[in-house]
C-alpha positions in Angstrom: -0.2 0.2 -0.3 1.0 3.7 -1.7 1.2 6.3 0.7 -0.9 7.4 -1.0 -3.4 5.4 -0.9 -3.3 5.3 2.7 -3.6 8.7 3.5 -6.6 8.6 0.8 -8.2 5.6 2.5 -7.4 7.2 5.9 -9.6 10.6 4.6 -12.4 8.8 3.8 -12.8 6.6 7.0 -12.4 10.4 8.7 -15.3 11.6 6.4 -17.1 8.1 7.5 -18.2 9.4 10.7 -21.2 11.6 11.9 -20.7 15.3 12.1 -22.1 15.1 15.3 -19.9 13.1 16.7 -17.8 15.6 18.1 -15.8 14.1 20.8 -14.5 11.3 18.3 -14.3 14.0 15.7 -12.1 16.0 18.2 -10.2 13.1 19.6 -8.3 12.3 15.7 -7.6 16.1 15.3 -5.8 16.1 18.3 -3.9 12.9 17.4 -3.5 14.5 13.9 -1.5 16.7 15.5 -0.1 15.4 17.9 1.6 13.0 15.5 1.6 14.7 12.0 4.2 17.6 12.1 3.2 20.6 10.2 5.2 22.1 7.5 6.7 25.7 8.0 5.8 27.7 5.4 9.7 27.8 4.1 9.0 24.1 3.4 6.6 23.9 1.3 6.7 22.7 -2.7 6.0 25.7 -5.2 2.6 24.0 -6.0 1.8 23.7 -2.7 2.9 26.8 -1.4 0.4 28.2 -5.3 -2.2 26.6 -3.1 -1.7 28.4 0.0 -1.6 31.3 -1.5 -5.1 30.4 -2.6 -6.5 30.2 0.3 -5.0 32.8 2.0 -6.9 35.2 -0.5 -10.3 33.3 -0.7 -10.1 32.5 3.3 -13.5 34.2 4.1 -14.8 35.2 0.1 -18.0 32.5 1.3 -18.6 33.1 4.7 -21.9 33.7 6.2 -20.9 36.9 8.2 -19.7 38.1 5.2 -23.2 40.6 5.2 -25.0 41.7 7.9 -27.8 40.5 6.8 -28.0 38.3 3.3 -31.5 37.6 3.3 -31.9 41.8 2.8 -29.3 41.6 0.4 -31.4 38.6 -1.6 -34.6 40.5 -1.9 -32.9 44.0 -2.7 -31.2 42.1 -5.2 -34.0 40.3 -6.4 -36.4 43.9 -5.9 -33.4 45.7 -8.1 -33.6 42.7 -11.2 -37.3 42.1 -11.5 -39.1 44.3 -9.5 -42.0 44.7 -7.4 
């Protein structure tokens, strides 16, 4: 079994966990953060740096808290586009 297939298998198993089971997810998160060392930005490959730059650029772009009242914004947009 290659490292890539082990990684994908692990991700598939984690995805099967119910999102509401926070205790189990917390245990898995703690296990991974302790046992898998985080890479520093200097150690990343150019492709990883490029992808991380995209994440930094778009972080929060689709956040629900972007506007105070998204329903009001949507209603105003619909009124502008389609009238009453």
